[in-house]
PDB file of N, CA, C, O and CB in Angstrom:
ATOM      1  N   UNK A   1       0.906  -1.217  -0.024  1.00  0.00           N
ATOM      2  CA  UNK A   1       0.018   0.095   0.002  1.00  0.00           C
ATOM      3  C   UNK A   1       1.154   1.191  -0.035  1.00  0.00           C
ATOM      4  O   UNK A   1       2.198   1.150   0.616  1.00  0.00           O
ATOM      5  CB  UNK A   1      -1.055   0.249   1.473  1.00  0.00           C
ATOM      6  N   UNK A   2       0.760   2.182  -0.918  1.00  0.00           N
ATOM      7  CA  UNK A   2       1.216   3.470  -0.694  1.00  0.00           C
ATOM      8  C   UNK A   2       1.253   4.383   0.341  1.00  0.00           C
ATOM      9  O   UNK A   2       0.173   4.810   0.749  1.00  0.00           O
ATOM     10  CB  UNK A   2       0.797   3.978  -1.342  1.00  0.00           C
ATOM     11  N   UNK A   3       2.368   4.800   0.892  1.00  0.00           N
ATOM     12  CA  UNK A   3       2.469   5.515   2.142  1.00  0.00           C
ATOM     13  C   UNK A   3       2.666   7.162   1.534  1.00  0.00           C
ATOM     14  O   UNK A   3       3.372   7.439   0.564  1.00  0.00           O
ATOM     15  CB  UNK A   3       3.874   4.851   3.165  1.00  0.00           C
ATOM     16  N   UNK A   4       1.919   8.101   2.293  1.00  0.00           N
ATOM     17  CA  UNK A   4       2.581   9.640   1.855  1.00  0.00           C
ATOM     18  C   UNK A   4       2.939  10.086   3.080  1.00  0.00           C
ATOM     19  O   UNK A   4       2.198   9.847   4.034  1.00  0.00           O
ATOM     20  CB  UNK A   4       1.551  10.837   1.093  1.00  0.00           C
ATOM     21  N   UNK A   5       4.056  10.761   3.239  1.00  0.00           N
ATOM     22  CA  UNK A   5       4.631  11.442   4.531  1.00  0.00           C
ATOM     23  C   UNK A   5       4.821  13.009   3.828  1.00  0.00           C
ATOM     24  O   UNK A   5       5.332  13.321   2.753  1.00  0.00           O
ATOM     25  CB  UNK A   5       6.313  10.602   5.194  1.00  0.00           C
ATOM     26  N   UNK A   6       4.252  13.773   4.795  1.00  0.00           N
ATOM     27  CA  UNK A   6       4.614  15.192   4.560  1.00  0.00           C
ATOM     28  C   UNK A   6       6.088  15.624   5.542  1.00  0.00           C
ATOM     29  O   UNK A   6       6.547  15.208   6.605  1.00  0.00           O
ATOM     30  CB  UNK A   6       3.151  16.174   5.022  1.00  0.00           C
ATOM     31  N   UNK A   7       6.447  16.532   4.677  1.00  0.00           N
ATOM     32  CA  UNK A   7       7.992  16.761   5.300  1.00  0.00           C
ATOM     33  C   UNK A   7       7.814  18.084   5.417  1.00  0.00           C
ATOM     34  O   UNK A   7       7.385  18.803   4.514  1.00  0.00           O
ATOM     35  CB  UNK A   7       9.431  16.345   4.377  1.00  0.00           C
ATOM     36  N   UNK A   8       8.222  18.544   6.821  1.00  0.00           N
ATOM     37  CA  UNK A   8       8.132  19.685   7.376  1.00  0.00           C
ATOM     38  C   UNK A   8       8.872  20.895   6.411  1.00  0.00           C
ATOM     39  O   UNK A   8      10.090  20.873   6.237  1.00  0.00           O
ATOM     40  CB  UNK A   8       8.714  19.490   8.768  1.00  0.00           C
ATOM     41  N   UNK A   9       8.159  21.760   5.913  1.00  0.00           N
ATOM     42  CA  UNK A   9       8.521  22.689   5.287  1.00  0.00           C
ATOM     43  C   UNK A   9       9.251  22.382   4.123  1.00  0.00           C
ATOM     44  O   UNK A   9      10.169  23.137   3.805  1.00  0.00           O
ATOM     45  CB  UNK A   9       9.075  23.404   6.020  1.00  0.00           C
ATOM     46  N   UNK A  10       8.893  21.029   3.183  1.00  0.00           N
ATOM     47  CA  UNK A  10       9.152  20.323   2.156  1.00  0.00           C
ATOM     48  C   UNK A  10       7.972  19.625   1.673  1.00  0.00           C
ATOM     49  O   UNK A  10       6.846  19.785   2.144  1.00  0.00           O
ATOM     50  CB  UNK A  10      10.157  19.520   2.425  1.00  0.00           C
ATOM     51  N   UNK A  11       8.284  18.810   0.674  1.00  0.00           N
ATOM     52  CA  UNK A  11       7.704  18.087  -0.326  1.00  0.00           C
ATOM     53  C   UNK A  11       6.909  16.822   0.428  1.00  0.00           C
ATOM     54  O   UNK A  11       7.286  16.381   1.514  1.00  0.00           O
ATOM     55  CB  UNK A  11       8.860  17.642  -1.393  1.00  0.00           C
ATOM     56  N   UNK A  12       5.920  16.378  -0.197  1.00  0.00           N
ATOM     57  CA  UNK A  12       5.188  15.228  -0.235  1.00  0.00           C
ATOM     58  C   UNK A  12       6.118  14.020  -0.395  1.00  0.00           C
ATOM     59  O   UNK A  12       6.695  13.896  -1.475  1.00  0.00           O
ATOM     60  CB  UNK A  12       4.190  15.316  -1.309  1.00  0.00           C
ATOM     61  N   UNK A  13       6.327  13.092   0.602  1.00  0.00           N
ATOM     62  CA  UNK A  13       7.262  11.765  -0.110  1.00  0.00           C
ATOM     63  C   UNK A  13       6.148  10.467  -0.111  1.00  0.00           C
ATOM     64  O   UNK A  13       5.536   9.911   0.801  1.00  0.00           O
ATOM     65  CB  UNK A  13       8.932  11.251   1.055  1.00  0.00           C
ATOM     66  N   UNK A  14       6.182  10.306  -1.267  1.00  0.00           N
ATOM     67  CA  UNK A  14       5.489   9.058  -1.740  1.00  0.00           C
ATOM     68  C   UNK A  14       6.279   7.650  -1.825  1.00  0.00           C
ATOM     69  O   UNK A  14       7.138   7.507  -2.695  1.00  0.00           O
ATOM     70  CB  UNK A  14       4.995   9.362  -3.107  1.00  0.00           C
ATOM     71  N   UNK A  15       6.014   6.728  -1.015  1.00  0.00           N
ATOM     72  CA  UNK A  15       6.462   5.368  -0.983  1.00  0.00           C
ATOM     73  C   UNK A  15       5.518   4.408  -1.748  1.00  0.00           C
ATOM     74  O   UNK A  15       4.321   4.391  -1.464  1.00  0.00           O
ATOM     75  CB  UNK A  15       6.603   4.933   0.448  1.00  0.00           C
ATOM     76  N   UNK A  16       6.035   3.602  -2.718  1.00  0.00           N
ATOM     77  CA  UNK A  16       5.364   2.507  -3.079  1.00  0.00           C
ATOM     78  C   UNK A  16       6.124   1.604  -4.102  1.00  0.00           C
ATOM     79  O   UNK A  16       7.088   2.090  -4.694  1.00  0.00           O
ATOM     80  CB  UNK A  16       4.108   2.934  -3.569  1.00  0.00           C
ATOM     81  N   UNK A  17       5.852   0.682  -4.273  1.00  0.00           N
ATOM     82  CA  UNK A  17       6.426  -0.165  -5.510  1.00  0.00           C
ATOM     83  C   UNK A  17       6.244   0.522  -6.609  1.00  0.00           C
ATOM     84  O   UNK A  17       7.275   0.821  -7.211  1.00  0.00           O
ATOM     85  CB  UNK A  17       5.812  -1.516  -5.757  1.00  0.00           C
ATOM     86  N   UNK A  18       5.237   0.866  -7.059  1.00  0.00           N
ATOM     87  CA  UNK A  18       5.076   1.563  -8.181  1.00  0.00           C
ATOM     88  C   UNK A  18       4.420   2.639  -7.891  1.00  0.00           C
ATOM     89  O   UNK A  18       3.652   2.644  -6.929  1.00  0.00           O
ATOM     90  CB  UNK A  18       4.517   0.922  -9.141  1.00  0.00           C
ATOM     91  N   UNK A  19       4.627   3.836  -8.743  1.00  0.00           N
ATOM     92  CA  UNK A  19       3.736   5.171  -8.689  1.00  0.00           C
ATOM     93  C   UNK A  19       3.488   5.872 -10.078  1.00  0.00           C
ATOM     94  O   UNK A  19       4.486   5.903 -10.797  1.00  0.00           O
ATOM     95  CB  UNK A  19       4.466   6.279  -7.737  1.00  0.00           C
ATOM     96  N   UNK A  20       2.613   6.305 -10.468  1.00  0.00           N
ATOM     97  CA  UNK A  20       2.313   6.818 -11.881  1.00  0.00           C
ATOM     98  C   UNK A  20       1.713   8.457 -11.229  1.00  0.00           C
ATOM     99  O   UNK A  20       1.021   8.557 -10.216  1.00  0.00           O
ATOM    100  CB  UNK A  20       0.923   5.614 -12.929  1.00  0.00           C
ATOM    101  N   UNK A  21       2.046   9.301 -11.847  1.00  0.00           N
ATOM    102  CA  UNK A  21       2.015  10.532 -11.548  1.00  0.00           C
ATOM    103  C   UNK A  21       1.072  10.856 -13.054  1.00  0.00           C
ATOM    104  O   UNK A  21       1.556  10.551 -14.144  1.00  0.00           O
ATOM    105  CB  UNK A  21       3.644  11.248 -11.235  1.00  0.00           C
ATOM    106  N   UNK A  22      -0.460  11.574 -12.926  1.00  0.00           N
ATOM    107  CA  UNK A  22      -0.806  12.025 -14.181  1.00  0.00           C
ATOM    108  C   UNK A  22      -1.116  13.687 -14.073  1.00  0.00           C
ATOM    109  O   UNK A  22      -1.649  14.399 -13.222  1.00  0.00           O
ATOM    110  CB  UNK A  22      -2.077  11.134 -14.700  1.00  0.00           C
ATOM    111  N   UNK A  23      -0.573  13.890 -15.234  1.00  0.00           N
ATOM    112  CA  UNK A  23      -0.734  15.616 -14.768  1.00  0.00           C
ATOM    113  C   UNK A  23      -2.196  16.245 -15.414  1.00  0.00           C
ATOM    114  O   UNK A  23      -3.095  15.469 -15.738  1.00  0.00           O
ATOM    115  CB  UNK A  23       0.787  16.713 -15.566  1.00  0.00           C
ATOM    116  N   UNK A  24      -2.344  17.746 -15.570  1.00  0.00           N
ATOM    117  CA  UNK A  24      -3.989  17.862 -15.639  1.00  0.00           C
ATOM    118  C   UNK A  24      -4.209  17.774 -17.225  1.00  0.00           C
ATOM    119  O   UNK A  24      -5.288  18.173 -17.663  1.00  0.00           O
ATOM    120  CB  UNK A  24      -4.694  19.488 -14.921  1.00  0.00           C
ATOM    121  N   UNK A  25      -3.091  17.193 -18.249  1.00  0.00           N
ATOM    122  CA  UNK A  25      -3.616  17.064 -19.315  1.00  0.00           C
ATOM    123  C   UNK A  25      -3.751  15.283 -19.689  1.00  0.00           C
ATOM    124  O   UNK A  25      -4.072  14.824 -20.785  1.00  0.00           O
ATOM    125  CB  UNK A  25      -2.763  17.983 -20.252  1.00  0.00           C
ATOM    126  N   UNK A  26      -3.502  14.709 -18.789  1.00  0.00           N
ATOM    127  CA  UNK A  26      -3.765  13.404 -18.786  1.00  0.00           C
ATOM    128  C   UNK A  26      -2.298  12.356 -19.157  1.00  0.00           C
ATOM    129  O   UNK A  26      -2.236  11.140 -19.338  1.00  0.00           O
ATOM    130  CB  UNK A  26      -4.991  13.284 -19.859  1.00  0.00           C
ATOM    131  N   UNK A  27      -1.168  13.470 -19.172  1.00  0.00           N
ATOM    132  CA  UNK A  27       0.030  12.706 -19.303  1.00  0.00           C
ATOM    133  C   UNK A  27       0.664  11.851 -18.143  1.00  0.00           C
ATOM    134  O   UNK A  27       1.065  12.327 -17.082  1.00  0.00           O
ATOM    135  CB  UNK A  27       0.950  13.592 -19.690  1.00  0.00           C
ATOM    136  N   UNK A  28       0.692  10.743 -18.436  1.00  0.00           N
ATOM    137  CA  UNK A  28       1.635   9.985 -17.141  1.00  0.00           C
ATOM    138  C   UNK A  28       3.055  10.031 -17.062  1.00  0.00           C
ATOM    139  O   UNK A  28       3.825  10.074 -18.021  1.00  0.00           O
ATOM    140  CB  UNK A  28       1.473   8.502 -17.100  1.00  0.00           C
ATOM    141  N   UNK A  29       3.351  10.018 -15.841  1.00  0.00           N
ATOM    142  CA  UNK A  29       4.755  10.008 -15.456  1.00  0.00           C
ATOM    143  C   UNK A  29       5.053   8.725 -14.745  1.00  0.00           C
ATOM    144  O   UNK A  29       4.539   8.535 -13.642  1.00  0.00           O
ATOM    145  CB  UNK A  29       5.107  11.212 -14.575  1.00  0.00           C
ATOM    146  N   UNK A  30       5.838   7.830 -15.281  1.00  0.00           N
ATOM    147  CA  UNK A  30       6.110   6.650 -14.705  1.00  0.00           C
ATOM    148  C   UNK A  30       7.180   7.039 -13.713  1.00  0.00           C
ATOM    149  O   UNK A  30       7.907   7.950 -14.109  1.00  0.00           O
ATOM    150  CB  UNK A  30       6.499   5.568 -15.713  1.00  0.00           C
ATOM    151  N   UNK A  31       7.455   6.532 -12.456  1.00  0.00           N
ATOM    152  CA  UNK A  31       8.610   6.854 -11.775  1.00  0.00           C
ATOM    153  C   UNK A  31       9.309   5.726 -11.477  1.00  0.00           C
ATOM    154  O   UNK A  31       8.853   4.593 -11.632  1.00  0.00           O
ATOM    155  CB  UNK A  31       8.384   7.569 -10.659  1.00  0.00           C
ATOM    156  N   UNK A  32      10.517   6.006 -11.008  1.00  0.00           N
ATOM    157  CA  UNK A  32      11.396   4.564 -10.717  1.00  0.00           C
ATOM    158  C   UNK A  32      11.739   5.031  -9.301  1.00  0.00           C
ATOM    159  O   UNK A  32      11.483   6.169  -8.906  1.00  0.00           O
ATOM    160  CB  UNK A  32      12.978   4.160 -11.844  1.00  0.00           C
ATOM    161  N   UNK A  33      12.336   4.085  -8.554  1.00  0.00           N
ATOM    162  CA  UNK A  33      12.518   4.043  -7.268  1.00  0.00           C
ATOM    163  C   UNK A  33      11.459   3.979  -6.106  1.00  0.00           C
ATOM    164  O   UNK A  33      10.399   4.542  -6.380  1.00  0.00           O
ATOM    165  CB  UNK A  33      13.176   4.970  -7.132  1.00  0.00           C
ATOM    166  N   UNK A  34      11.541   3.410  -4.883  1.00  0.00           N
ATOM    167  CA  UNK A  34      10.804   3.375  -4.087  1.00  0.00           C
ATOM    168  C   UNK A  34      10.026   4.379  -3.489  1.00  0.00           C
ATOM    169  O   UNK A  34       9.039   4.092  -2.813  1.00  0.00           O
ATOM    170  CB  UNK A  34      11.282   2.917  -3.511  1.00  0.00           C
ATOM    171  N   UNK A  35      10.481   5.811  -3.733  1.00  0.00           N
ATOM    172  CA  UNK A  35      10.167   6.901  -3.155  1.00  0.00           C
ATOM    173  C   UNK A  35      10.195   8.105  -3.986  1.00  0.00           C
ATOM    174  O   UNK A  35      11.214   8.072  -4.676  1.00  0.00           O
ATOM    175  CB  UNK A  35      10.907   7.012  -2.140  1.00  0.00           C
ATOM    176  N   UNK A  36       9.499   9.154  -4.206  1.00  0.00           N
ATOM    177  CA  UNK A  36       9.439  10.263  -4.778  1.00  0.00           C
ATOM    178  C   UNK A  36       8.628  11.237  -4.058  1.00  0.00           C
ATOM    179  O   UNK A  36       7.654  11.019  -3.337  1.00  0.00           O
ATOM    180  CB  UNK A  36       9.054  10.071  -5.981  1.00  0.00           C
ATOM    181  N   UNK A  37       9.270  12.531  -4.415  1.00  0.00           N
ATOM    182  CA  UNK A  37       9.290  13.786  -3.999  1.00  0.00           C
ATOM    183  C   UNK A  37       8.252  14.793  -4.705  1.00  0.00           C
ATOM    184  O   UNK A  37       8.565  15.320  -5.773  1.00  0.00           O
ATOM    185  CB  UNK A  37      10.623  14.199  -4.152  1.00  0.00           C
ATOM    186  N   UNK A  38       7.063  15.040  -4.122  1.00  0.00           N
ATOM    187  CA  UNK A  38       6.324  15.962  -4.984  1.00  0.00           C
ATOM    188  C   UNK A  38       6.231  17.104  -4.259  1.00  0.00           C
ATOM    189  O   UNK A  38       6.135  17.054  -3.033  1.00  0.00           O
ATOM    190  CB  UNK A  38       4.991  15.510  -5.423  1.00  0.00           C
ATOM    191  N   UNK A  39       6.253  18.400  -5.018  1.00  0.00           N
ATOM    192  CA  UNK A  39       6.490  19.664  -4.708  1.00  0.00           C
ATOM    193  C   UNK A  39       5.092  20.170  -3.784  1.00  0.00           C
ATOM    194  O   UNK A  39       3.984  19.795  -4.167  1.00  0.00           O
ATOM    195  CB  UNK A  39       6.790  20.489  -6.130  1.00  0.00           C
ATOM    196  N   UNK A  40       5.165  20.655  -3.095  1.00  0.00           N
ATOM    197  CA  UNK A  40       4.011  21.708  -2.337  1.00  0.00           C
ATOM    198  C   UNK A  40       4.366  23.181  -2.540  1.00  0.00           C
ATOM    199  O   UNK A  40       3.571  24.118  -2.471  1.00  0.00           O
ATOM    200  CB  UNK A  40       3.939  21.490  -0.586  1.00  0.00           C
ATOM    201  N   UNK A  41       5.554  23.245  -2.778  1.00  0.00           N
ATOM    202  CA  UNK A  41       5.890  24.755  -2.515  1.00  0.00           C
ATOM    203  C   UNK A  41       5.252  25.711  -3.536  1.00  0.00           C
ATOM    204  O   UNK A  41       4.828  26.825  -3.230  1.00  0.00           O
ATOM    205  CB  UNK A  41       7.471  24.993  -2.561  1.00  0.00           C
ATOM    206  N   UNK A  42       5.212  25.106  -4.970  1.00  0.00           N
ATOM    207  CA  UNK A  42       4.849  25.728  -6.148  1.00  0.00           C
ATOM    208  C   UNK A  42       6.102  26.476  -6.723  1.00  0.00           C
ATOM    209  O   UNK A  42       5.976  27.218  -7.697  1.00  0.00           O
ATOM    210  CB  UNK A  42       3.660  26.660  -5.894  1.00  0.00           C
ATOM    211  N   UNK A  43       7.451  26.250  -6.044  1.00  0.00           N
ATOM    212  CA  UNK A  43       8.821  26.937  -6.943  1.00  0.00           C
ATOM    213  C   UNK A  43       9.485  25.982  -7.400  1.00  0.00           C
ATOM    214  O   UNK A  43      10.675  26.228  -7.597  1.00  0.00           O
ATOM    215  CB  UNK A  43       9.922  27.825  -6.179  1.00  0.00           C
ATOM    216  N   UNK A  44       8.972  24.538  -7.741  1.00  0.00           N
ATOM    217  CA  UNK A  44       9.998  23.611  -8.474  1.00  0.00           C
ATOM    218  C   UNK A  44       9.854  23.988 -10.007  1.00  0.00           C
ATOM    219  O   UNK A  44       8.877  24.402 -10.631  1.00  0.00           O
ATOM    220  CB  UNK A  44       9.671  21.902  -8.209  1.00  0.00           C
ATOM    221  N   UNK A  45      11.302  23.675 -10.454  1.00  0.00           N
ATOM    222  CA  UNK A  45      11.316  24.193 -11.828  1.00  0.00           C
ATOM    223  C   UNK A  45      10.992  22.687 -12.450  1.00  0.00           C
ATOM    224  O   UNK A  45      10.972  22.455 -13.659  1.00  0.00           O
ATOM    225  CB  UNK A  45      12.894  25.036 -12.356  1.00  0.00           C
ATOM    226  N   UNK A  46      10.795  21.911 -11.631  1.00  0.00           N
ATOM    227  CA  UNK A  46      10.273  19.952 -12.184  1.00  0.00           C
ATOM    228  C   UNK A  46       9.202  19.658 -11.577  1.00  0.00           C
ATOM    229  O   UNK A  46       9.203  18.683 -10.825  1.00  0.00           O
ATOM    230  CB  UNK A  46      11.342  18.468 -11.694  1.00  0.00           C
ATOM    231  N   UNK A  47       7.919  20.510 -11.780  1.00  0.00           N
ATOM    232  CA  UNK A  47       6.785  20.251 -11.144  1.00  0.00           C
ATOM    233  C   UNK A  47       6.584  19.082 -12.334  1.00  0.00           C
ATOM    234  O   UNK A  47       7.050  18.990 -13.469  1.00  0.00           O
ATOM    235  CB  UNK A  47       5.638  21.595 -10.882  1.00  0.00           C
ATOM    236  N   UNK A  48       5.664  18.222 -11.546  1.00  0.00           N
ATOM    237  CA  UNK A  48       5.151  18.109 -10.166  1.00  0.00           C
ATOM    238  C   UNK A  48       6.188  17.554  -9.372  1.00  0.00           C
ATOM    239  O   UNK A  48       5.948  17.563  -8.164  1.00  0.00           O
ATOM    240  CB  UNK A  48       3.905  17.274 -10.046  1.00  0.00           C
ATOM    241  N   UNK A  49       7.280  17.070  -9.726  1.00  0.00           N
ATOM    242  CA  UNK A  49       8.276  16.768  -8.565  1.00  0.00           C
ATOM    243  C   UNK A  49       9.346  17.714  -7.794  1.00  0.00           C
ATOM    244  O   UNK A  49       9.878  18.638  -8.409  1.00  0.00           O
ATOM    245  CB  UNK A  49       9.039  15.809  -9.060  1.00  0.00           C
ATOM    246  N   UNK A  50       9.606  17.493  -6.615  1.00  0.00           N
ATOM    247  CA  UNK A  50      10.319  18.793  -6.300  1.00  0.00           C
ATOM    248  C   UNK A  50      11.511  18.679  -6.390  1.00  0.00           C
ATOM    249  O   UNK A  50      12.025  17.566  -6.277  1.00  0.00           O
ATOM    250  CB  UNK A  50      10.128  19.337  -5.121  1.00  0.00           C
ATOM    251  N   UNK A  51      12.220  19.747  -6.607  1.00  0.00           N
ATOM    252  CA  UNK A  51      13.631  20.115  -6.895  1.00  0.00           C
ATOM    253  C   UNK A  51      14.880  20.719  -5.739  1.00  0.00           C
ATOM    254  O   UNK A  51      16.091  20.915  -5.848  1.00  0.00           O
ATOM    255  CB  UNK A  51      13.407  21.157  -7.913  1.00  0.00           C
ATOM    256  N   UNK A  52      13.974  20.872  -4.715  1.00  0.00           N
ATOM    257  CA  UNK A  52      14.408  21.171  -3.621  1.00  0.00           C
ATOM    258  C   UNK A  52      14.150  22.768  -3.522  1.00  0.00           C
ATOM    259  O   UNK A  52      14.452  23.391  -2.505  1.00  0.00           O
ATOM    260  CB  UNK A  52      15.795  20.668  -3.501  1.00  0.00           C
ATOM    261  N   UNK A  53      13.638  23.306  -4.521  1.00  0.00           N
ATOM    262  CA  UNK A  53      13.554  24.884  -4.300  1.00  0.00           C
ATOM    263  C   UNK A  53      12.904  25.417  -3.135  1.00  0.00           C
ATOM    264  O   UNK A  53      12.976  26.622  -2.891  1.00  0.00           O
ATOM    265  CB  UNK A  53      12.855  25.517  -5.375  1.00  0.00           C
ATOM    266  N   UNK A  54      12.222  24.551  -2.333  1.00  0.00           N
ATOM    267  CA  UNK A  54      11.595  25.240  -1.245  1.00  0.00           C
ATOM    268  C   UNK A  54      12.367  25.894  -0.254  1.00  0.00           C
ATOM    269  O   UNK A  54      12.015  26.813   0.485  1.00  0.00           O
ATOM    270  CB  UNK A  54      10.839  24.427  -0.614  1.00  0.00           C
ATOM    271  N   UNK A  55      13.556  25.265  -0.328  1.00  0.00           N
ATOM    272  CA  UNK A  55      14.705  25.936   0.731  1.00  0.00           C
ATOM    273  C   UNK A  55      15.007  27.470   0.333  1.00  0.00           C
ATOM    274  O   UNK A  55      15.209  28.296   1.223  1.00  0.00           O
ATOM    275  CB  UNK A  55      16.296  25.034   0.639  1.00  0.00           C
ATOM    276  N   UNK A  56      15.033  27.830  -1.037  1.00  0.00           N
ATOM    277  CA  UNK A  56      15.312  28.966  -1.561  1.00  0.00           C
ATOM    278  C   UNK A  56      14.217  29.934  -1.543  1.00  0.00           C
ATOM    279  O   UNK A  56      14.414  31.149  -1.570  1.00  0.00           O
ATOM    280  CB  UNK A  56      15.755  28.757  -2.750  1.00  0.00           C
ATOM    281  N   UNK A  57      13.172  29.441  -1.502  1.00  0.00           N
ATOM    282  CA  UNK A  57      11.960  30.137  -1.584  1.00  0.00           C
ATOM    283  C   UNK A  57      11.245  30.578  -0.237  1.00  0.00           C
ATOM    284  O   UNK A  57      10.376  31.427  -0.038  1.00  0.00           O
ATOM    285  CB  UNK A  57      11.091  29.309  -2.338  1.00  0.00           C
ATOM    286  N   UNK A  58      11.896  29.727   0.602  1.00  0.00           N
ATOM    287  CA  UNK A  58      11.443  30.121   2.310  1.00  0.00           C
ATOM    288  C   UNK A  58      10.158  29.399   2.604  1.00  0.00           C
ATOM    289  O   UNK A  58       9.462  29.899   3.487  1.00  0.00           O
ATOM    290  CB  UNK A  58      11.094  31.937   2.634  1.00  0.00           C
ATOM    291  N   UNK A  59       9.743  28.355   2.040  1.00  0.00           N
ATOM    292  CA  UNK A  59       8.350  27.761   2.104  1.00  0.00           C
ATOM    293  C   UNK A  59       8.334  27.408   3.560  1.00  0.00           C
ATOM    294  O   UNK A  59       9.361  26.966   4.074  1.00  0.00           O
ATOM    295  CB  UNK A  59       8.058  26.434   1.073  1.00  0.00           C
ATOM    296  N   UNK A  60       7.396  27.547   4.158  1.00  0.00           N
ATOM    297  CA  UNK A  60       7.049  26.815   5.384  1.00  0.00           C
ATOM    298  C   UNK A  60       5.839  26.730   5.397  1.00  0.00           C
ATOM    299  O   UNK A  60       5.007  27.581   5.083  1.00  0.00           O
ATOM    300  CB  UNK A  60       7.451  27.307   6.573  1.00  0.00           C
ATOM    301  N   UNK A  61       5.625  25.134   5.961  1.00  0.00           N
ATOM    302  CA  UNK A  61       4.356  24.368   6.472  1.00  0.00           C
ATOM    303  C   UNK A  61       4.271  23.348   7.112  1.00  0.00           C
ATOM    304  O   UNK A  61       4.391  22.279   6.513  1.00  0.00           O
ATOM    305  CB  UNK A  61       3.664  24.037   5.700  1.00  0.00           C
ATOM    306  N   UNK A  62       4.026  23.370   8.592  1.00  0.00           N
ATOM    307  CA  UNK A  62       4.203  22.043   9.223  1.00  0.00           C
ATOM    308  C   UNK A  62       2.928  21.316   9.148  1.00  0.00           C
ATOM    309  O   UNK A  62       2.346  21.036  10.196  1.00  0.00           O
ATOM    310  CB  UNK A  62       4.666  22.143  10.682  1.00  0.00           C
ATOM    311  N   UNK A  63       2.370  20.935   7.842  1.00  0.00           N
ATOM    312  CA  UNK A  63       0.904  20.456   7.773  1.00  0.00           C
ATOM    313  C   UNK A  63       0.817  19.115   8.306  1.00  0.00           C
ATOM    314  O   UNK A  63       1.622  18.265   7.927  1.00  0.00           O
ATOM    315  CB  UNK A  63       0.321  20.450   6.325  1.00  0.00           C
ATOM    316  N   UNK A  64      -0.208  18.807   9.265  1.00  0.00           N
ATOM    317  CA  UNK A  64      -0.185  17.588   9.984  1.00  0.00           C
ATOM    318  C   UNK A  64      -1.645  17.255   9.573  1.00  0.00           C
ATOM    319  O   UNK A  64      -2.450  18.050   9.089  1.00  0.00           O
ATOM    320  CB  UNK A  64       0.185  17.682  11.657  1.00  0.00           C
ATOM    321  N   UNK A  65      -1.859  15.862   9.867  1.00  0.00           N
ATOM    322  CA  UNK A  65      -3.162  15.431   9.219  1.00  0.00           C
ATOM    323  C   UNK A  65      -4.381  15.418  10.285  1.00  0.00           C
ATOM    324  O   UNK A  65      -4.125  14.841  11.341  1.00  0.00           O
ATOM    325  CB  UNK A  65      -2.971  13.924   8.572  1.00  0.00           C
ATOM    326  N   UNK A  66      -5.689  15.985  10.146  1.00  0.00           N
ATOM    327  CA  UNK A  66      -6.497  16.569  11.279  1.00  0.00           C
ATOM    328  C   UNK A  66      -6.624  14.931  12.016  1.00  0.00           C
ATOM    329  O   UNK A  66      -6.360  13.859  11.472  1.00  0.00           O
ATOM    330  CB  UNK A  66      -8.219  17.523  10.710  1.00  0.00           C
ATOM    331  N   UNK A  67      -7.055  15.144  13.241  1.00  0.00           N
ATOM    332  CA  UNK A  67      -7.184  13.708  14.247  1.00  0.00           C
ATOM    333  C   UNK A  67      -8.810  13.244  14.092  1.00  0.00           C
ATOM    334  O   UNK A  67      -9.228  12.251  14.688  1.00  0.00           O
ATOM    335  CB  UNK A  67      -6.779  14.106  16.228  1.00  0.00           C
TER     336      UNK A  67
END
């Protein structure tokens, strides 16, 4: 089963054997590796994937799951 972790002030980490990301136009991006990082800050030059731009952008968000 996929697991999604919210990194404080960073991306969403999605862990699963296989992950397919589908963009707004229906284009699929097959991913490799057990974990991918998805941008939450909007500053990545490689959207929807995180490229670390949140650091320079000063992105802050300690999102937590509701109880």
